[in-house]
C-alpha positions as CSV (number, residue, x, y, z in Angstrom):
1,M,-116.7,-163.2,35.7
2,A,-114.4,-160.9,33.4
3,N,-117.0,-158.2,33.9
4,N,-117.1,-158.0,37.7
5,L,-112.7,-158.3,37.7
6,D,-112.5,-155.8,35.5
7,S,-114.4,-153.6,37.7
8,A,-112.5,-154.9,41.1
9,L,-109.0,-154.0,38.8
10,N,-110.2,-150.8,37.8
11,A,-111.3,-150.0,42.0
12,A,-107.7,-151.6,43.0
13,I,-105.6,-149.5,40.5
14,A,-107.7,-146.2,41.9
15,S,-107.4,-147.3,45.9
16,V,-103.6,-148.5,45.7
17,P,-101.7,-145.4,46.2
18,E,-99.5,-144.9,42.7
19,C,-101.0,-147.7,41.5
20,L,-100.5,-148.1,37.2
21,A,-101.3,-151.9,36.6
22,A,-103.2,-154.4,38.9
23,G,-103.7,-158.4,37.6
24,Y,-105.2,-161.5,38.6
25,I,-103.4,-164.9,38.0
26,D,-104.8,-168.1,38.5
27,L,-101.8,-170.8,39.5
28,T,-103.7,-173.3,38.5
29,S,-103.9,-173.0,34.9
30,G,-101.3,-170.5,34.7
31,M,-103.7,-168.1,33.3
32,L,-103.8,-164.5,33.5
33,L,-107.3,-164.1,34.3
34,G,-107.6,-160.2,34.0
35,I,-105.8,-157.3,33.9
36,K,-106.0,-153.6,34.2
37,S,-103.0,-150.8,33.2
38,V,-103.4,-147.0,33.4
39,D,-101.1,-147.5,30.3
40,S,-99.9,-150.2,27.5
41,Q,-97.8,-152.7,28.7
42,P,-95.7,-154.6,26.6
43,A,-97.4,-157.7,25.0
44,E,-94.2,-159.8,26.3
45,V,-94.7,-158.4,29.7
46,V,-98.3,-159.2,30.0
47,E,-97.7,-162.6,28.1
48,L,-95.4,-164.0,30.9
49,L,-96.9,-162.3,34.5
50,A,-99.1,-165.1,35.2
51,A,-96.0,-168.1,34.2
52,A,-93.4,-165.8,36.4
53,T,-95.8,-165.5,38.9
54,A,-96.2,-168.8,39.4
55,D,-92.2,-169.5,39.4
56,L,-92.3,-166.9,42.1
57,F,-95.4,-168.5,44.3
58,Q,-94.5,-172.7,42.8
59,G,-90.9,-172.8,41.9
60,T,-89.2,-175.8,42.5
61,N,-86.8,-174.0,45.5
62,V,-89.8,-172.1,47.1
63,R,-91.7,-175.1,47.1
64,M,-88.5,-176.7,48.7
65,I,-88.0,-173.6,51.3
66,E,-91.9,-174.2,52.3
67,S,-91.2,-178.0,52.8
68,I,-88.2,-177.1,55.2
69,F,-89.6,-174.3,57.0
70,K,-92.8,-176.1,57.4
71,K,-90.9,-178.8,59.2
72,A,-88.6,-176.8,61.1
73,R,-91.9,-175.8,62.6
74,G,-93.9,-179.0,63.4
75,L,-96.0,-178.3,60.9
76,A,-98.2,-180.7,58.4
77,D,-97.8,-180.6,54.6
78,D,-100.6,-180.4,54.2
79,G,-100.8,-178.5,50.9
80,H,-100.8,-175.1,52.7
81,H,-98.4,-172.6,51.0
82,Y,-96.4,-171.1,53.7
83,F,-95.4,-167.7,51.6
84,Q,-98.3,-165.6,51.2
85,E,-97.1,-162.3,49.6
86,F,-94.0,-161.7,47.3
87,L,-92.6,-157.4,47.3
88,V,-90.3,-157.1,44.6
89,N,-88.8,-153.4,43.7
90,S,-86.9,-153.0,40.4
91,D,-85.7,-149.4,39.3
92,N,-88.8,-147.5,38.8
93,L,-91.5,-150.0,40.6
94,I,-93.0,-151.5,43.5
95,H,-94.1,-154.9,42.6
96,V,-97.0,-156.6,45.2
97,F,-98.1,-160.5,44.6
98,I,-100.7,-161.0,47.3
99,R,-101.7,-165.2,47.3
100,G,-105.6,-165.0,47.9
101,K,-107.8,-166.8,50.6
102,N,-108.0,-169.6,47.1
103,E,-104.4,-170.0,47.5
104,E,-104.5,-170.6,43.4
105,H,-105.3,-167.1,43.0
106,V,-102.5,-164.6,43.2
107,S,-102.9,-160.4,42.4
108,C,-100.4,-158.4,41.8
109,F,-100.2,-154.5,41.5
110,V,-97.7,-152.4,40.2
111,C,-97.3,-148.8,41.5
112,R,-94.6,-145.9,41.0
113,K,-91.6,-146.3,43.3
114,S,-92.4,-143.1,44.5
115,A,-95.4,-144.4,46.6
116,N,-95.5,-145.3,50.0
117,M,-94.5,-148.6,50.3
118,G,-96.2,-149.3,53.6
119,M,-99.5,-147.7,52.3
120,V,-99.2,-149.8,48.8
121,L,-99.1,-152.8,51.0
122,T,-101.8,-152.1,53.3
123,K,-104.1,-150.6,50.4
124,A,-103.5,-154.2,48.3
125,R,-104.3,-156.3,51.1
126,G,-107.2,-154.7,51.6
127,M,-108.4,-155.0,48.0
128,M,-108.3,-158.0,48.1
129,P,-111.5,-158.7,49.4
130,T,-113.1,-157.4,46.3
131,L,-110.9,-158.9,44.1
132,E,-111.5,-162.6,45.1
133,A,-115.4,-162.0,45.4
134,S,-115.2,-160.7,41.7
135,V,-114.1,-164.3,40.5
């Protein structure tokens, strides 16, 4: 698995515009299954990535919002998650988090802020089948 995932993460970095790093997180276990970067990242950031991603997608308040939206739209509370993607802009970077078809898996892409945000999102979405097939 690791070798296939490493290859898929490298392909994502090559495909997504101005991508500096890509990672794959399992929300159930809280593990970062793989990460590739064009530059070294602070160990503290890498260690916190999976936990921060889990908070983003499954934090208590996020779950409550999902439940309210489902109820307001007449949808069953069947475990399906309402939020599928998050885009976070920091001072210098674009961070894209995309939930996979297996809703417990999330891919993370980090790109320079100078990248075209629409292309970043389009290419990141396009890499999801490759990343999902690699695990």
